[in-house]
C-alpha positions, 0 to 999 in steps of 0.5 A, a space after each residue: 491068612 488067604 490073600 484077597 487077590 487070590 480068593 476074591 471070587 471064593 469069598 464072593 461065592 461063600 458070601 452068596 451061599 451064606 446069604 442063600 442059606 439064611 446067614 445074616 452078614 453085617 455091615 462090618 463083614 461087607 465092608 471088609 470084603 468090598 475093601 479086599 476086592 477093591 484092593 485086589 483090583 476087582 471093583 466091579 465084583 465089589 459093586 455087585 456085592 454092594 447091590 447084594 448087600 442092599 437087597 439083603 437088608 444091610 444098609 451100606 455106610 459112607 465107608 462102603 460107598 467110599 471104598 467102592 468109589 475109590 476102587 472104581 477110580 483106581 480101576 479106571 486109572 489102570 484101564 487108561 494106562 493099559 490103553 496107552 500100553 496097547 498104543 491107544 491114545 486117550 483123549 483130553 476128556 478121558 484125562 479130565 474124567 480121571 482128574 475130576 474123579 480123583 478130586 471127588 475121592 479126595 486124591 488131589 495129588 493123583 489128579 495133579 499127576 494125571 494132568 502132568 501125564 496128559 501133557 507128556 502124552 502130547 495132548 493140549 489141556 482145555 479150559 476144563 482141564 485147567 479148571 480141574 487142576 486149579 480146583 485141585 491146587 486150591 483144595 491142597 491150599 496151594 493157591 499161589 501155584 493155582 494162580 501160576 497155573 491161571 497165568 500159564 493158561 492165559 499165556 497159552 491163549 486159553 480164555 478163562 471162564 466163570 468157573 475159573 474165576 470163581 475158583 480163584 476168587 473163592 480161594 481168597 480166604 486162604 490169605 494168599 491172594 490180596 484184595 486188590 488181586 481179587 478185585 482185579 479178577 472181578 473187574 476182568 470178568 466184567 470187562 472180558 464178556 464173562 459176567 459174574 454169576 450168583 456164585 461170584 457175587 456171593 463170594 465177593 459179598 462174603 469177603 466184603 461183609 467180613 471186612 465192612 458190613 456197611 460196604 457189604 449191604 451197599 454191594 448187596 443192593 447193587 447186585 440186586 439192582 443188576 438183576 442178580 437174584 439172591 439165594 439163601 447163601 447170600 442172606 446167610 452172609 448178610 445175616 452173619 455180617 450184621 450179627 457180627 457187627 452187633 446189628 441184631 435188629 437188622 439181622 432179625 428183620 431179614 430173618 423174618 422176611 425170609 420166613 414170610 417169603 417161604 425160604 427153607 432156612 438151613 441150620 447155618 441160618 438158625 445157628 448164626 441167629 442163635 449165637 448172636 442172641 446168646 451173645 446179647 444175653 437173650 438165652 430164652 429167645 435163643 431157646 425159642 428159636 432153637 425149638 422152631 428149628 425142629 418145627 421147620 424140619 431142619 436138621 440140628 448139628 453139634 455146634 448149635 447145641 454147644 452154643 445154646 448149652 454154653 449160653 444157659 450155663 453162663 445164664 445160670 452162673 450169672 444168676 448164682 453170682 447175683 444171688 451171692 452178691 445179694 446175700 453179701 449185701 445183707 451181711 452187716 460188716 463192721 465199719 472198718 473206718 471206726 475200727 481203725 
């Protein structure tokens, strides 16, 4: 077998010749070639091949794009290493770009390594650098470590911004942070001149609604009074909380209000409502709502189908049980008392 590191140009020439002669290459063939080129350190040529692929009428898939993105990131990392060997000192923004890029391709360990390398180079990470690192640690479910990085950041007199707070508050669901700690972060934002934004309010609302829906509704009203304009994420959280609390009527009112006000509902909104309707034994109403999803041009997912199918199976089983019970009632069993 020819090593791709030696034959990448030859492979590309053969591909181009075959295309020009009318040979049709499929998606799998292109994916193999782009993967080989990227692994051999020739991501630029892989990008060119990607363009040829599209022009040839072959649609790239997630694997194709992921391979090329990954290749370009590894190439960028090599360039930075080469710069340092030549005595050229990269700046903070160079390392930030690398860290962010590695997170995008789900290589959070590599992002963390880049941060360490930046510090070893004698550079002082900025707020953005720390935000990227905290994000990487949270994605690795190392929330305790992310919290330590946050404290380290403050010890170096770097003032956290809204993004920093949102990253930490958003990691509450991991179970590492306490409710009191999250409340402290929220109050700190209010007091330190970094007012919470809609993302912050949505995260806090989600935390509260999962614990106490009444408190969640109160918090929602408070945020609206403060001039925070709710988005679909806000309403999905409220609808979910109300449905989970068995308050279907209130959830339906909000749902109908969103339709009237022209909100473009997503599959999550519909799934939450369909699930609650099914749990209430209202499979027909759930089915009607299911049909409206298609009418509104919303893409369905497997979870929505599964909920609805399960509801109708349960409904069918219930009807069978009712019929069986009715037949049993018609049977004249002997009077057991008289027998004994």
